[in-house]
N, C-alpha and C positions, 0 to 999 in steps of 0.2 A: 539685194542690189536694184535700185533706182532704174525702171523703165521706162520708155516712152510708148504711146501708141496715140494714132491722130485718129481713128475710125470716129465717126460723129455718131452719138447715141439716138435713138426715137425721140423728135420733137414732141413735148407733151402736147395734148389736147388744147387748140385755141391758140395755141403761139405762133405770134406773127414773126416775120424773119426780119432781123434788127440786123444792123449795119458794123455790132462791136462782134469782137469773135467770141468764139466760145468759152468760158473760162471753167463752169463746172459740167458736166456729164454724168448723169447717170443712168444705168440702164440695166432695168431688169434686180434693182436696188433691193434687198429682202434682209430684216433682220428679225430675227427670232430668239428670245428670252426662253429657257428651258429650266425646268425643276422637275424633281422625280415624277408629281403630278400632272402637269400642266405644261402646255407647248405655247408660248403666247406670241402670235405676228404683230411684232412693234410697228415694222413696214411689210408692205406686200408689192412687192414686181413696182416700183414706184422708176418712170423715166420722165427726166428734167433735165433741160440746156437752160444754161443760166448765163447771160454774155455780158460783156464788157460793156458797164455804163446800164447796166439796169438796176433797178431798187423792187426788189421781191421782197413782198410780204406774204409770210406762213401762217395762216388762219385754221381754225378749228375746234371743236370744241376740245373739252380734258380729256383725257386719253386717246386724241388722237394719231399722236406720231411725232407731233410738231418739235419736242425736244430732240427725242431721238432722231430725227432728222437733220437738224440742228449741230448735235453730235457727231454723228458721220460727216457731213460736210465739215466741221472744224475738226477731225483726225483725231477727238477727244474718245471716239468709241469706232467699232470695226461692223461693218455689214455683216452678215453671214452668207449670203452671196450675192452675186450681180458685178457690175462693172460702175467703177469711180474714177473719172480722169477729171483732174484737176491742171487746166493750162496744158493740156495734153500729154500728163503724167498718170500713169496708171499708180493711183495710192493705196489700193486695199491692201497689198500683201507687201508692203511694205516693213520692214523691220523697228520696231521701237525706237531706235534711236535715226533712221532716215525720217518718221514721221514726226519726230521733234523738229528734227531741222526744218522741213517742210511748214510745219506749224507756225513755227517762228519765223519765216523769211515770208510767208504768203497769205498768212491770214492772219487777220485782227479781229479780235474779239471785243465786245462789248456785251457786258452782262447785268443781269437785273440787279446785283447786289454787289456792285461796283469793284468788288475784290481788290480792292486796293490795299497795301501793305501799312500798317496802322504806325510802325515806329520808321518810316521811310518819307522823307518828306515830298511834294508833289514831284519836283524835279524827279528825285531819286525814281519815284513809285514810273514816271513815265520812260527813264534811261534805263532799266531794269533789264527788259525785253531786247535792247540793243546791245546792253554789254555780254548777253549769253552768245550773241553773235560774234565777239572779240573784236566789236569795231572800236577803232581808235577814239580814245576821249573827247578831241577837237570836234570830229563828226558828229560824236551822239549829243556834246554839246548844241551844236546847232541845228541836229533836228530836234532834239527837245524844245529849244526855245522856239523853234517853227512848228510846233503841233500846239505848243501851251497857246502862243501866238493868235493859232488859228480857231482856238476855242474860247479864248476871251480869259484864259486865265495865267498868263505870264505875271501876271502882278502877284499873285499866290505861290511864282514858285519854290519857296524857301517854306510855303507853310506846312504841318503835318493834317491828313486826312480828317482826324478829329475835328481839326478847326475850321472846316468847310460846312457848308448846306449840302443836302443829299443832292439837289442840283449841279452844285458845283464840282461835289467828289464823281456826278456822272462825267462832267465835261471833262475831267483829268483823267477818267476811263478811257474819252474818247480820243483823249489826245494819245494815250499809250497806244491805244489801237491804231491810229493812223502814222503815228510817229516812224514805225518800221515801211511804210509807204506798199501796203499789202497790195496782192490782187485785188483781195475780196473782205468787206468789213461782215461778219458776223454778229448778229446783234440780238440777243436773247431777252424777250420783254424789257427793253432799255429806260421805258417809264414805268416799271412796274412797282416801283418802290420812292414814285415820286410823288409829290401833289400835282393839281392840274396845272397850274401855273409851270411847274420846273418841267414838268412833262412835256409841254407846249413848245418851252424854250430848248428841249433838247431834241425835239423834233425838227424845231425850225433848224436846228445844228447839223443833224441830218442831212435835212433837204438841203443847205448850204454846200456840204462834202457832196452830195449826189450832182447839184449842179457843176459842181466844180472836177467831174470826172470820176467819183467813188462808184465801187459797183458794191452796193449790200443784200444784205439777206437778210429778213426780221421777222423774228417769231413775234406774234403780238395778237391779244385778245381784244383789242380797244378796233373797234370797226371803223372810227373816223382817222386813227394811225393807219389801219391799213389801207385806205382812198387815198394816202398822201403818197404811195408807193406806184409805182408806174405799172405793177402786175400784180396780180394777187393770186396764189397757189392754194387752194381750201384742200385740206385733209379732213377722212374720217376713217377713222377703224385702219388707221395705216397705207391709206390708198388716196390719192389724189381723185378728187371728184369734180373738180372744178378749177380751170386753169386763164383766167381773165387779164388779157393786155389793156390797160388802160389809157395809156398816151404811148 
């Protein structure tokens, strides 16, 4: 059963006070992977608040916990202990069906590998998550058209993913993420499979979405892309070692 909790988590070191409300609050979040021989702490005692309107870049070396943190934030994985509030809702102990519902309605995903379905058109790929909501066809059509227009891909609505370049496929993936009007966009290395020109185009698109009011949390290895964000959170060995507010 879903429950709410409005308690504030401790702010991360160096975090500025922002006007937007807290969308994500992590308190003492820890993720441990166990085998018969070893116990690995992928995340250790994470305290983090992400507020409405922020663009947070999560950086750090390979193995620092970036992808694990994003998976927990996106309800694709669960923490071992700690607290996670999403817009005031405690989500760590939700049932699988409730987690899927929250994920579908409140979180938009942008993956490095695009994750488009090859035998569906561009329109159908963007529409699919809305179909799972049971949304009426007319509203789905309006949302999909608006999202594709926003990313400059309306003219490709009837094309198949295989007919698109990598940059175009990522734009479609962004449209799919924003069509549901999520609370937050989670981007996992969104330019990782793109050449520099298409990568810069996707970063410009994310910048435009942020200026339009989107809240973004992005994992990146690229220092230049991290500097585009309004805040950078650095991880090392599963811990936050720096939290820098840029503007």
